[in-house]
NUVOKE-70570 format. One line per 3 residues: number of its first residue (from 0); for each residue y negated, x negated, z negated of N, C-alpha, C. Coordinates in pm, 1 decimal, padded with zeros to 6 digits. Layout:
BEGIN
NUM) Y/X/Z/Y/X/Z/Y/X/Z | ... $
END
This chain:
BEGIN
0) 00121.9/-00082.9/00000.0/00000.0/00000.0/00000.0/-00124.7/-00084.8/00000.0 | -00118.9/-00202.1/-00060.4/-00235.8/-00291.4/-00062.8/-00269.8/-00342.2/00075.4 | -00166.5/-00369.4/00161.4/-00190.8/-00416.2/00298.4/-00263.3/-00313.5/00379.9 $
3) -00223.8/-00185.3/00358.6/-00290.2/-00076.1/00429.7/-00436.2/-00067.9/00390.8 | -00466.6/-00091.4/00265.2/-00605.8/-00080.7/00218.1/-00692.5/-00197.5/00272.1 | -00641.8/-00323.8/00284.2/-00722.5/-00439.7/00328.9/-00747.2/-00442.4/00479.4 $
6) -00657.8/-00388.2/00556.9/-00673.1/-00387.8/00703.9/-00796.5/-00313.5/00748.2 | -00826.4/-00203.6/00708.4/-00947.8/-00133.4/00752.5/-01072.8/-00209.9/00717.8 | -01073.1/-00270.9/00602.5/-01194.9/-00341.3/00563.5/-01219.5/-00461.9/00656.2 $
9) -01113.7/-00530.9/00700.1/-01130.5/-00645.1/00793.4/-01181.7/-00599.4/00928.2 | -01130.7/-00490.1/00970.7/-01177.9/-00435.7/01099.4/-01325.7/-00401.8/01091.2 | -01366.5/-00345.4/00983.6/-01507.6/-00307.0/00966.5/-01595.7/-00430.5/00969.4 $
12) -01554.2/-00538.8/00902.7/-01639.0/-00658.4/00901.8/-01652.3/-00714.1/01043.8 | -01534.7/-00716.6/01114.9/-01538.8/-00773.7/01250.3/-01628.9/-00690.7/01339.0 | -01619.9/-00566.6/01326.1/-01700.8/-00480.2/01411.4/-01849.0/-00494.3/01375.5 $
15) -01874.9/-00518.7/01252.3/-02016.1/-00533.8/01214.5/-02074.4/-00661.2/01272.0 | -01986.3/-00766.1/01287.0/-02036.1/-00887.8/01343.3/-02058.1/-00871.9/01493.6 | -01976.0/-00787.6/01551.6/-01991.4/-00764.9/01695.3/-02106.3/-00669.8/01723.3 $
18) -02162.7/-00621.4/01622.3/-02273.2/-00529.2/01634.1/-02237.3/-00408.2/01720.0 | -02114.0/-00359.7/01693.0/-02069.5/-00238.1/01766.3/-02124.1/-00119.0/01690.7 | -02198.5/-00043.1/01765.9/-02257.4/00073.2/01693.4/-02148.7/00177.2/01665.5 $
21) -02128.8/00204.3/01544.5/-02026.6/00307.5/01502.1/-02088.6/00395.9/01398.8 | -02020.8/00496.4/01382.9/-02060.2/00588.7/01273.0/-01962.1/00563.2/01160.7 | -02009.8/00486.9/01066.2/-01920.9/00444.8/00958.4/-01856.0/00559.7/00884.4 $
24) -01924.5/00658.4/00850.3/-01855.2/00763.3/00773.2/-01738.0/00822.4/00848.4 | -01755.7/00841.8/00979.6/-01645.8/00904.1/01055.9/-01526.9/00813.8/01062.1 | -01554.4/00683.4/01085.0/-01442.6/00589.1/01094.3/-01370.2/00578.9/00962.8 $
27) -01446.3/00570.2/00858.7/-01382.6/00560.9/00726.7/-01296.7/00681.3/00698.6 | -01342.6/00796.4/00734.2/-01264.0/00919.5/00705.8/-01134.2/00915.8/00779.6 | -01141.6/00861.6/00913.9/-01016.8/00860.9/00992.6/-00920.2/00761.7/00935.0 $
30) -00972.6/00637.9/00904.7/-00883.3/00536.1/00854.1/-00824.6/00572.8/00720.5 | -00902.5/00625.5/00633.8/-00850.3/00663.4/00500.8/-00749.9/00775.2/00512.1 | -00775.8/00865.4/00606.0/-00677.8/00973.5/00622.4/-00547.4/00921.5/00674.2 $
33) -00553.9/00814.6/00766.4/-00429.1/00761.3/00817.8/-00354.4/00685.2/00713.0 | -00424.5/00617.3/00625.8/-00355.8/00538.4/00522.4/-00303.4/00621.2/00407.0 | -00355.8/00738.5/00391.1/-00312.3/00819.2/00274.0/-00166.3/00855.8/00288.1 $
36) -00092.6/00840.7/00181.4/00050.7/00874.9/00183.9/00066.8/01022.2/00209.4 | 00162.9/01055.3/00291.3/00184.1/01198.9/00317.6/00227.6/01271.2/00191.8 | 00167.7/01385.8/00168.8/00202.1/01466.9/00049.6/00321.0/01556.2/00082.2 $
39) 00422.3/01558.3/-00005.2/00538.4/01649.0/00020.0/00494.6/01793.4/00021.0 | 00557.4/01863.9/00115.3/00524.8/02008.6/00123.1/00578.7/02078.8/-00000.6 | 00502.3/02174.2/-00046.4/00544.8/02248.5/-00165.8/00668.4/02330.6/-00134.0 $
42) 00764.2/02317.5/-00221.3/00888.4/02396.3/-00203.4/00859.8/02541.6/-00232.0 | 00885.7/02623.0/-00130.6/00857.3/02765.8/-00157.1/00943.9/02819.6/-00269.7 | 00876.5/02884.4/-00359.3/00949.4/02942.9/-00472.6/00994.8/03086.1/-00438.7 $
45) 01116.4/03113.2/-00467.8/01162.5/03251.0/-00438.3/01081.2/03350.4/-00517.9 | 01040.7/03449.9/-00449.8/00964.6/03555.3/-00520.4/01060.6/03648.4/-00592.1 | 01014.4/03694.3/-00703.0/01099.5/03785.4/-00781.7/01118.5/03915.3/-00707.5 $
48) 01238.9/03963.0/-00713.9/01267.2/04091.7/-00647.6/01185.0/04199.8/-00712.1 | 01131.2/04284.0/-00628.3/01051.1/04394.4/-00681.0/01137.3/04506.9/-00735.9 | 01267.5/04503.1/-00697.6/01357.5/04609.8/-00747.2/01417.6/04564.5/-00878.8 $
51) 01389.5/04630.2/-00985.7/01443.6/04585.3/-01114.5/01594.5/04598.7/-01114.8 | 01661.1/04502.5/-01179.0/01807.3/04511.7/-01185.3/01848.0/04640.1/-01254.1 | 01964.1/04690.3/-01206.1/02010.2/04815.3/-01271.2/02041.5/04790.8/-01417.2 $
54) 02002.5/04882.4/-01497.5/02029.8/04869.7/-01641.3/02131.8/04974.8/-01680.8 | 02201.3/04942.9/-01787.6/02301.9/05039.3/-01835.3/02233.5/05167.6/-01877.6 | 02297.5/05277.8/-01841.3/02241.6/05408.8/-01879.5/02253.7/05425.0/-02029.1 $
57) 02144.3/05444.8/-02091.8/02147.1/05459.5/-02237.7/02147.0/05607.2/-02274.0 | 02222.6/05635.7/-02378.0/02227.1/05774.0/-02428.5/02127.4/05785.9/-02542.0 | 02043.6/05882.1/-02529.2/01941.4/05900.5/-02632.0/02002.5/05968.0/-02753.6 $
60) 01998.2/05899.5/-02862.9/02049.5/05957.2/-02987.4/01933.6/06017.4/-03063.5 | 01936.2/06149.2/-03079.1/01822.8/06210.1/-03149.7/01819.5/06166.7/-03294.6 | 01704.1/06151.8/-03342.5/01686.8/06117.2/-03482.7/01697.6/06243.0/-03565.9 $
63) 01793.1/06243.6/-03658.4/01813.8/06361.7/-03741.1/01714.9/06362.4/-03855.8 | 01648.5/06472.8/-03864.7/01554.0/06487.4/-03975.2/01628.8/06542.1/-04094.6 | 01638.4/06467.7/-04202.5/01715.6/06518.1/-04317.2/01656.1/06647.0/-04370.0 $
66) 01746.7/06737.1/-04396.1/01703.3/06864.5/-04454.1/01743.3/06867.1/-04600.0 | 01671.5/06937.8/-04677.9/01702.0/06944.9/-04819.9/01823.2/07033.5/-04841.6 | 01912.2/06991.6/-04930.5/02031.3/07070.8/-04960.3/01990.8/07193.8/-05038.2 $
69) 02056.1/07309.3/-05005.0/02020.3/07430.0/-05079.8/02064.5/07419.0/-05224.4 | 01990.0/07476.5/-05311.1/02024.7/07479.0/-05452.5/02125.2/07588.9/-05476.1 | 02243.1/07552.8/-05527.9/02349.3/07649.8/-05550.0/02333.0/07711.0/-05687.4 $
72) 02332.4/07843.0/-05689.2/02323.1/07914.8/-05815.4/02459.8/07968.9/-05849.9 | 02513.7/07940.3/-05968.1/02646.7/07990.6/-06001.4/02651.0/08142.1/-05988.4 | 02756.8/08191.2/-05922.5/02769.4/08335.2/-05905.0/02835.1/08396.2/-06027.2 $
75) 02818.5/08525.3/-06039.5/02881.0/08595.8/-06150.2/03032.0/08592.9/-06133.1 | 03104.9/08593.0/-06244.5/03250.1/08592.4/-06239.0/03298.2/08721.2/-06174.4 | 03379.1/08707.3/-06071.9/03427.0/08824.1/-05999.1/03548.9/08881.0/-06067.0 $
78) 03565.9/09010.6/-06054.3/03686.7/09073.6/-06103.6/03804.3/09024.0/-06021.9 | 03919.4/09007.2/-06086.4/04035.6/08961.9/-06010.2/04074.4/09063.9/-05904.5 | 04128.3/09015.8/-05794.7/04170.6/09106.5/-05688.2/04313.7/09075.1/-05646.9 $
81) 04409.2/09096.6/-05734.3/04548.2/09069.9/-05698.4/04599.6/09171.7/-05598.6 | 04718.6/09144.8/-05542.6/04772.6/09230.2/-05437.8/04865.5/09336.8/-05492.8 | 04834.1/09390.2/-05610.3/04909.0/09502.5/-05666.5/04809.3/09597.5/-05732.0 $
84) 04856.6/09715.6/-05770.8/04768.4/09810.3/-05839.5/04743.4/09755.4/-05979.9 | 04618.5/09732.2/-06011.1/04586.5/09663.3/-06135.0/04475.5/09734.7/-06209.8 | 04462.3/09694.5/-06334.8/04356.5/09749.1/-06418.7/04323.5/09651.9/-06530.6 $
87) 04213.5/09680.2/-06600.3/04170.2/09597.8/-06712.5/04150.9/09687.2/-06834.7 | 04196.0/09640.2/-06949.2/04171.6/09713.0/-07073.9/04021.1/09715.1/-07100.8 | 03967.2/09834.2/-07130.9/03821.8/09848.6/-07145.1/03776.9/09873.7/-07288.9 $
90) 03868.4/09859.9/-07385.7/03832.8/09875.0/-07527.0/03877.7/09750.6/-07602.4 | 03829.0/09736.6/-07725.0/03861.3/09617.1/-07802.5/04011.6/09603.1/-07823.2 | 04078.6/09712.3/-07858.6/04223.7/09711.5/-07878.0/04281.2/09841.7/-07824.4 $
93) 04393.1/09831.1/-07755.3/04457.9/09949.4/-07697.8/04605.1/09950.3/-07736.7 | 04653.0/10066.3/-07780.5/04794.4/10079.6/-07816.6/04878.7/10093.0/-07690.5 | 04981.7/10011.2/-07682.0/05076.8/10017.7/-07571.2/05209.2/10065.2/-07631.6 $
96) 05257.5/10180.9/-07588.1/05364.5/10250.5/-07659.5/05495.9/10251.5/-07582.0 | 05603.1/10291.9/-07654.6/05736.1/10297.4/-07594.8/05753.0/10416.7/-07501.3 | 05661.0/10509.6/-07503.0/05670.7/10626.5/-07417.2/05533.4/10678.3/-07379.4 $
99) 05529.5/10775.0/-07286.1/05402.2/10825.4/-07233.4/05336.8/10930.6/-07323.0 | 05284.5/10885.8/-07435.1/05216.1/10976.4/-07525.6/05186.0/10907.1/-07657.1 | 05084.9/10956.6/-07726.7/05045.5/10894.6/-07853.1/05147.1/10921.2/-07963.1 $
102) 05240.5/11013.2/-07940.7/05342.2/11041.7/-08041.6/05453.1/10938.8/-08046.6 | 05463.7/10850.5/-07947.9/05570.0/10750.1/-07947.0/05533.3/10631.9/-08035.4 | 05636.4/10556.0/-08073.8/05615.4/10436.6/-08154.6/05534.5/10333.0/-08075.5 $
105) 05456.4/10255.0/-08148.8/05376.1/10147.4/-08089.9/05466.5/10029.7/-08054.4 | 05449.6/09978.6/-07932.3/05525.5/09859.8/-07893.2/05443.7/09732.5/-07908.9 | 05319.2/09735.1/-07865.5/05232.8/09617.9/-07878.3/05088.0/09661.9/-07868.5 $
108) 04998.1/09569.0/-07886.8/04854.1/09593.9/-07874.3/04799.0/09507.7/-07761.2 | 04719.4/09570.0/-07675.9/04650.1/09497.4/-07569.5/04502.2/09488.2/-07604.9 | 04432.0/09394.7/-07539.6/04294.3/09365.6/-07578.2/04200.7/09372.0/-07457.4 $
111) 04074.0/09391.4/-07487.9/03973.8/09405.7/-07383.8/03984.4/09292.5/-07280.4 | 03985.1/09331.0/-07153.2/03990.9/09233.6/-07046.4/04130.4/09193.7/-07003.9 | 04235.0/09238.8/-07075.3/04371.5/09206.2/-07033.9/04397.4/09263.2/-06894.7 $
114) 04454.4/09179.0/-06807.9/04486.5/09220.4/-06671.2/04625.2/09282.2/-06669.4 | 04635.3/09402.2/-06611.1/04759.9/09478.6/-06613.4/04806.2/09509.9/-06471.8 | 04936.5/09508.5/-06451.5/04993.1/09564.6/-06330.1/05041.1/09705.2/-06362.7 $
117) 04989.6/09802.8/-06289.8/05022.6/09942.8/-06316.7/05138.8/09983.0/-06227.3 | 05250.2/10018.0/-06289.4/05373.6/10044.7/-06216.5/05389.8/10191.9/-06180.1 | 05321.7/10280.3/-06249.7/05331.4/10422.8/-06220.3/05274.7/10505.8/-06334.0 $
120) 05273.7/10636.6/-06314.2/05231.3/10728.0/-06421.3/05344.0/10825.5/-06449.7 | 05339.3/10884.4/-06567.6/05442.7/10980.7/-06604.0/05431.3/11104.1/-06516.6 | 05542.0/11145.4/-06461.1/05543.9/11266.8/-06380.1/05502.5/11385.7/-06466.7 $
123) 05413.4/11467.5/-06413.7/05357.7/11584.4/-06482.7/05260.2/11545.5/-06595.0 | 05225.3/11416.1/-06600.9/05123.7/11371.7/-06696.9/05059.8/11243.8/-06644.0 | 04956.3/11258.5/-06561.9/04891.8/11142.4/-06499.7/04805.8/11063.1/-06596.4 $
126) 04791.6/11113.0/-06719.6/04707.3/11042.7/-06816.3/04775.8/10923.2/-06880.2 | 04908.5/10908.4/-06859.8/04980.0/10796.6/-06920.2/05041.6/10710.5/-06812.0 | 05004.9/10581.1/-06816.7/05045.6/10486.2/-06712.8/05145.7/10386.4/-06767.9 $
129) 05249.0/10360.8/-06688.1/05351.1/10263.0/-06721.6/05311.3/10129.5/-06659.1 | 05312.1/10023.6/-06738.1/05256.0/09897.3/-06689.8/05313.1/09779.4/-06766.8 | 05272.4/09661.4/-06723.6/05294.2/09542.2/-06804.6/05172.1/09452.1/-06792.2 $
132) 05155.5/09370.9/-06893.4/05050.7/09269.0/-06888.9/05094.2/09161.2/-06791.6 | 04999.8/09112.4/-06709.7/05032.7/09006.7/-06613.1/05083.5/08882.7/-06685.8 | 05035.5/08858.6/-06806.0/05081.0/08743.1/-06882.0/05219.6/08765.4/-06942.5 $
135) 05264.1/08889.7/-06947.6/05397.4/08919.7/-07002.9/05467.7/09016.1/-06907.6 | 05508.5/08967.8/-06789.3/05557.1/09056.2/-06683.3/05685.0/09130.5/-06715.5 | 05761.6/09085.5/-06815.1/05886.7/09153.4/-06849.9/05872.7/09239.4/-06974.7 $
138) 05748.9/09264.3/-07013.2/05723.1/09340.6/-07136.0/05646.1/09466.6/-07096.8 | 05719.5/09574.5/-07068.2/05657.4/09697.3/-07018.0/05629.3/09795.4/-07131.8 | 05529.2/09879.5/-07111.0/05495.6/09982.0/-07208.7/05401.7/10083.2/-07143.2 $
141) 05361.3/10184.9/-07219.1/05278.2/10294.4/-07168.1/05142.5/10293.0/-07237.1 | 05035.9/10312.5/-07157.1/04898.5/10313.3/-07209.4/04826.1/10436.3/-07155.0 | 04742.3/10496.9/-07238.6/04657.8/10607.1/-07193.1/04559.9/10555.1/-07087.7 $
144) 04550.5/10625.7/-06975.1/04468.6/10578.1/-06863.3/04320.4/10568.0/-06898.3 | 04274.1/10641.2/-06997.4/04132.0/10633.8/-07032.5/04094.7/10499.2/-07095.1 | 04194.5/10420.8/-07132.7/04169.6/10288.7/-07190.4/04173.1/10178.2/-07086.1 $
147) 04185.0/10216.9/-06957.1/04200.7/10120.0/-06848.9/04095.8/10145.0/-06741.8 | 04030.8/10039.5/-06696.5/03945.7/10045.2/-06577.5/04032.2/10008.0/-06457.9 | 04052.0/10104.0/-06369.3/04140.3/10084.0/-06255.6/04072.1/09997.3/-06150.9 $
150) 04144.9/09898.0/-06097.7/04089.2/09808.9/-05998.3/04139.6/09834.4/-05857.8 | 04217.2/09939.2/-05836.7/04270.3/09969.4/-05704.1/04262.9/10118.1/-05675.8 | 04340.6/10160.4/-05579.2/04342.5/10301.6/-05541.4/04433.6/10380.4/-05635.2 $
153) 04379.5/10486.7/-05691.3/04460.4/10568.5/-05782.7/04577.9/10633.2/-05709.7 | 04560.6/10659.3/-05581.0/04667.0/10724.2/-05504.9/04792.0/10637.1/-05494.9 | 04779.1/10505.0/-05524.1/04894.1/10415.2/-05519.2/04975.4/10416.4/-05648.3 $
156) 04930.2/10492.4/-05748.2/05002.4/10500.5/-05874.7/05099.7/10617.9/-05864.7 | 05227.4/10588.2/-05852.9/05326.4/10689.9/-05822.2/05389.0/10747.0/-05949.6 | 05438.8/10870.3/-05943.6/05496.4/10934.3/-06063.0/05631.8/10875.5/-06100.7 $
159) 05656.1/10874.7/-06230.1/05783.9/10830.1/-06287.1/05842.4/10946.8/-06364.2 | 05966.1/10982.0/-06333.7/06026.2/11100.7/-06395.4/06084.5/11072.1/-06533.6 | 06126.8/10950.3/-06556.4/06199.1/10918.1/-06679.6/06104.7/10858.7/-06783.3 $
162) 06081.2/10927.7/-06896.1/05993.4/10871.7/-06999.5/06062.5/10768.1/-07087.6 | 06191.2/10742.2/-07063.0/06269.0/10655.0/-07151.3/06293.8/10516.6/-07091.1 | 06205.5/10469.5/-07004.9/06227.9/10340.9/-06938.7/06239.3/10225.7/-07037.7 $
165) 06166.1/10232.1/-07146.1/06171.8/10125.2/-07246.3/06195.8/10180.3/-07386.5 | 06237.5/10305.0/-07396.4/06255.2/10366.8/-07527.9/06373.7/10301.6/-07600.0 | 06352.4/10246.3/-07719.5/06463.7/10185.5/-07794.3/06537.8/10292.3/-07875.9 $
168) 06666.4/10272.6/-07888.0/06746.2/10366.6/-07966.6/06808.2/10293.5/-08084.5 | 06806.9/10360.5/-08199.1/06859.5/10302.0/-08320.6/07007.3/10338.5/-08336.1 | 07077.8/10255.7/-08408.5/07219.2/10282.8/-08433.1/07239.4/10353.3/-08566.0 $
171) 07358.1/10337.2/-08615.3/07393.2/10396.2/-08744.4/07305.4/10334.9/-08854.4 | 07278.9/10403.5/-08961.6/07349.4/10527.0/-09002.2/07283.5/10656.3/-08956.5 | 07178.3/10647.1/-08870.0/07104.2/10768.1/-08837.3/07160.5/10832.3/-08711.5 $
174) 07200.9/10956.2/-08725.3/07248.8/11031.3/-08611.2/07140.3/11123.7/-08559.0 | 07172.0/11202.7/-08457.7/07075.3/11299.7/-08405.3/07030.6/11397.1/-08514.7 | 06912.0/11451.4/-08494.3/06859.2/11548.1/-08590.5/06951.7/11670.1/-08601.5 $
177) 06951.1/11726.7/-08720.9/07029.6/11848.9/-08745.3/06935.4/11966.0/-08770.5 | 06985.6/12082.9/-08747.4/06908.1/12204.1/-08774.7/06792.9/12225.8/-08677.2 | 06806.5/12178.3/-08554.0/06697.3/12191.0/-08456.3/06693.8/12334.0/-08403.6 $
180) 06574.2/12394.9/-08403.7/06555.6/12530.8/-08352.5/06412.1/12550.2/-08305.1 | 06380.4/12670.8/-08257.9/06245.2/12701.1/-08208.9/06221.1/12850.6/-08216.5 | 06097.4/12890.1/-08232.8/06056.5/13030.6/-08232.4/05921.2/13040.3/-08161.9 $
183) 05899.9/13154.1/-08100.1/05777.0/13175.2/-08024.6/05689.9/13279.9/-08091.6 | 05558.1/13255.4/-08083.8/05458.8/13353.4/-08122.8/05349.4/13351.2/-08017.7 | 05358.1/13445.0/-07920.6/05264.9/13446.1/-07809.1/05284.7/13322.1/-07722.7 $
186) 05179.7/13245.4/-07708.0/05187.1/13123.1/-07627.3/05210.6/12998.1/-07711.1 | 05253.4/13015.8/-07835.0/05279.8/12901.5/-07921.9/05427.2/12901.6/-07961.0 | 05492.8/12789.1/-07936.6/05632.1/12769.6/-07974.1/05637.1/12669.4/-08088.3 $
189) 05703.7/12706.2/-08197.0/05722.3/12616.1/-08309.9/05863.3/12559.9/-08305.0 | 05873.3/12428.9/-08294.1/06002.4/12360.6/-08295.5/06021.9/12302.0/-08435.1 | 06143.1/12314.8/-08491.3/06168.6/12267.8/-08627.5/06305.4/12200.8/-08634.5 $
192) 06333.6/12132.0/-08745.2/06457.7/12058.5/-08766.8/06471.0/12026.2/-08914.9 | 06586.7/11975.8/-08952.0/06607.5/11931.4/-09089.2/06557.6/11787.4/-09103.4 | 06493.3/11761.2/-09215.0/06443.7/11625.7/-09238.8/06558.1/11534.3/-09283.9 $
195) 06536.4/11406.7/-09275.8/06633.8/11310.1/-09327.4/06557.0/11199.8/-09399.7 | 06628.5/11119.7/-09476.2/06566.8/11014.4/-09557.2/06599.3/10877.0/-09498.1 | 06498.7/10790.7/-09503.5/06518.6/10652.2/-09458.9/06599.6/10575.2/-09563.3 $
198) 06672.5/10477.8/-09515.0/06723.1/10374.9/-09602.5/06607.6/10281.8/-09640.0 | 06615.6/10215.5/-09752.7/06504.8/10126.9/-09793.9/06471.3/10023.9/-09684.5 | 06344.1/10014.5/-09652.4/06295.9/09917.0/-09554.9/06301.0/09962.9/-09411.1 $
201) 06348.9/10084.1/-09383.7/06361.1/10131.9/-09244.9/06243.3/10216.3/-09198.9 | 06151.5/10244.2/-09287.0/06035.7/10325.0/-09247.6/05950.7/10247.6/-09147.2 | 05920.8/10310.5/-09033.6/05838.7/10245.0/-08930.6/05690.7/10250.0/-08962.7 $
204) 05653.4/10330.1/-09063.6/05513.4/10353.1/-09100.0/05436.3/10417.0/-08983.6 | 05511.1/10481.4/-08895.5/05451.6/10557.2/-08785.2/05512.6/10697.8/-08786.3 | 05507.7/10765.2/-08671.9/05563.7/10899.5/-08666.3/05716.1/10895.0/-08681.7 $
207) 05765.5/10976.9/-08773.5/05908.3/10977.7/-08802.4/05986.5/11061.7/-08702.8 | 05920.4/11163.4/-08645.1/05988.3/11255.0/-08553.5/05910.7/11263.7/-08421.8 | 05985.2/11298.6/-08318.3/05925.3/11308.9/-08184.9/05986.1/11428.9/-08113.7 $
210) 05899.2/11507.5/-08047.0/05945.2/11615.8/-07960.1/05887.1/11593.6/-07821.3 | 05973.3/11587.0/-07720.5/05930.6/11582.2/-07580.4/05942.1/11723.9/-07524.5 | 05837.9/11766.6/-07451.3/05836.3/11905.9/-07404.4/05784.2/11913.6/-07261.0 $
213) 05849.9/11995.6/-07178.0/05804.4/12030.1/-07043.0/05763.9/12176.6/-07049.3 | 05632.7/12199.8/-07048.9/05581.0/12332.4/-07082.8/05468.0/12372.4/-06988.5 | 05424.4/12499.3/-07001.7/05316.5/12553.3/-06920.3/05188.5/12556.8/-07003.7 $
216) 05088.8/12478.7/-06959.3/04961.8/12474.1/-07030.7/04846.3/12482.0/-06932.1 | 04752.0/12571.0/-06961.1/04633.4/12588.7/-06876.3/04671.7/12615.4/-06731.3 | 04775.9/12692.2/-06715.3/04819.2/12734.2/-06581.6/04899.4/12631.0/-06504.9 $
219) 04930.8/12515.9/-06565.2/05007.4/12412.3/-06496.2/05127.3/12368.0/-06577.8 | 05231.8/12325.6/-06507.3/05352.6/12278.6/-06573.9/05336.2/12129.7/-06600.3 | 05347.8/12089.3/-06728.6/05314.4/11953.2/-06767.9/05420.4/11896.6/-06861.5 $
222) 05415.4/11763.8/-06874.8/05496.9/11694.8/-06975.1/05406.9/11653.5/-07090.8 | 05452.3/11679.5/-07214.3/05378.8/11640.0/-07332.8/05476.5/11587.1/-07436.8 | 05427.9/11493.3/-07521.2/05509.4/11436.5/-07629.0/05432.9/11450.6/-07760.0 $
225) 05503.3/11492.7/-07865.8/05439.6/11520.4/-07994.0/05510.3/11440.6/-08103.0 | 05432.8/11359.8/-08175.7/05486.5/11285.3/-08288.6/05436.2/11344.5/-08418.8 | 05519.8/11341.7/-08521.0/05480.7/11397.7/-08650.1/05567.6/11339.0/-08760.8 $
228) 05517.4/11348.9/-08881.6/05596.4/11312.8/-08999.1/05646.8/11437.5/-09071.9 | 05610.3/11553.8/-09022.6/05660.5/11679.8/-09076.4/05794.2/11713.2/-09010.4 | 05856.2/11823.1/-09055.5/05982.6/11863.8/-08993.4/05964.9/11982.1/-08898.5 $
231) 05840.6/11995.9/-08843.6/05816.7/12096.4/-08740.2/05689.9/12059.9/-08663.4 | 05673.5/12120.2/-08543.6/05555.0/12097.3/-08462.5/05529.3/12220.1/-08377.1 | 05402.1/12254.7/-08359.2/05363.9/12367.8/-08275.9/05319.9/12319.3/-08137.9 $
234) 05369.8/12389.2/-08034.2/05344.7/12346.5/-07896.4/05295.7/12466.1/-07816.3 | 05184.1/12449.2/-07745.9/05134.2/12554.8/-07658.0/05225.1/12565.6/-07535.5 | 05265.7/12689.6/-07505.0/05351.3/12711.9/-07389.2/05324.4/12851.5/-07334.0 $
237) 05251.6/12858.7/-07224.2/05220.8/12985.9/-07159.7/05342.4/13035.0/-07081.2 | 05339.2/13159.3/-07047.0/05452.1/13218.8/-06973.8/05415.2/13248.5/-06828.7 | 05311.9/13181.4/-06776.5/05263.3/13211.3/-06641.5/05315.0/13114.2/-06535.9 $
240) 05387.4/13011.8/-06575.6/05438.3/12913.6/-06478.9/05577.1/12956.0/-06430.4 | 05611.1/12913.7/-06309.4/05742.0/12946.1/-06252.4/05853.0/12858.2/-06308.8 | 05818.1/12737.4/-06354.7/05919.0/12645.7/-06405.8/05965.6/12688.4/-06545.3 $
243) 06086.3/12649.6/-06578.4/06142.6/12685.2/-06708.5/06107.2/12578.8/-06811.8 | 06047.3/12620.9/-06921.2/06009.5/12528.0/-07027.0/06132.9/12478.2/-07101.9 | 06122.5/12356.9/-07155.4/06233.5/12298.2/-07229.4/06181.0/12187.1/-07319.1 $
246) 06266.5/12136.5/-07409.2/06225.1/12028.1/-07496.6/06344.1/11960.0/-07560.7 | 06321.2/11845.1/-07624.7/06424.2/11774.1/-07698.9/06358.8/11702.8/-07816.7 | 06435.3/11689.8/-07925.4/06381.3/11637.7/-08051.3/06456.4/11511.3/-08093.1 $
249) 06382.0/11417.1/-08155.7/06434.1/11287.2/-08198.7/06390.3/11259.4/-08341.7 | 06469.6/11180.5/-08411.1/06424.7/11111.8/-08530.7/06404.7/10964.6/-08495.9 | 06340.1/10889.9/-08584.2/06319.9/10746.8/-08556.4/06311.9/10668.7/-08685.9 $
252) 06335.2/10537.2/-08672.9/06306.7/10443.8/-08780.9/06240.5/10321.3/-08717.8 | 06228.3/10213.5/-08791.0/06156.9/10097.3/-08737.9/06231.8/10027.9/-08624.1 | 06357.3/10063.7/-08602.9/06435.1/10001.9/-08496.0/06430.3/10082.1/-08365.8 $
255) 06392.5/10209.7/-08374.5/06389.6/10291.9/-08254.8/06421.3/10437.2/-08286.2 | 06479.1/10506.9/-08187.2/06501.4/10651.1/-08196.8/06649.7/10685.0/-08208.8 | 06674.0/10796.3/-08276.5/06808.9/10852.7/-08279.1/06836.6/10917.6/-08143.7 $
258) 06959.2/10953.5/-08119.6/06987.3/11032.9/-08001.3/06913.2/11165.1/-08008.5 | 06879.6/11222.7/-07891.8/06801.5/11345.9/-07895.0/06891.8/11468.7/-07901.6 | 06826.2/11577.6/-07938.0/06891.5/11709.3/-07944.1/06807.8/11804.0/-07857.2 $
261) 06873.9/11878.4/-07767.7/06803.8/11977.0/-07685.9/06752.9/12089.9/-07774.9 | 06629.2/12129.5/-07748.4/06567.1/12239.3/-07822.6/06604.5/12371.5/-07755.0 | 06659.6/12466.4/-07829.6/06688.5/12598.2/-07771.6/06556.1/12675.1/-07749.6 $
264) 06499.5/12659.0/-07629.6/06364.0/12709.9/-07607.3/06361.6/12861.8/-07602.0 | 06270.6/12923.0/-07678.5/06266.0/13071.0/-07681.5/06194.8/13128.9/-07559.4 $
END
């Protein structure tokens, strides 16, 4: 490069001595341009594509706005809804008896809120229901329907003809009552019998005698049971019903009932 730079200057001196008229600026521009090293051409840079590369399709996930949880208020206790005809005792204590009537011996006591399965009612006496406590399914007895709040359809409570489903019978030494008879005065029938004495400790402290009667009352044929500690009982019996009235009498002790005696109905 140094040789290229000194050559032009020598030519200029020689020409100046020869007194050659030149235009120095023009000559210098030509010579300097010839000596200048050639500049490399700029490498063209690829231009960026105007079409953006395809991007993966994104699924927009909505932002869930948290909602406040509802405040739960405890609900009132619901009555049970079992799949049988049921009821609840509605008094503090209810007598559950061996037969369909208050004249029968007491079997157990039920309490307010006890859940009962109602198995049926006494035929000709819908006021007495045969049932068991759900907690004691093999312990059946009879309760007056007014002591029960029914939880199902009353039409599903079917009649039961036999009042002795759970009636206990006592053995010796007590036999059937003796001297059983009856007399009528208008619409009142008096049933009577001979009394007997308990052995020591056999008194049930309840009704000693029982009369079951199928009679006509208030124009309808009904079943009624009468308990007493006397040796007679008066029973209303009208003569306007087509059915034939009848009855039977029992004695009892703390173990159960004697065999019954048919009442010769007047």
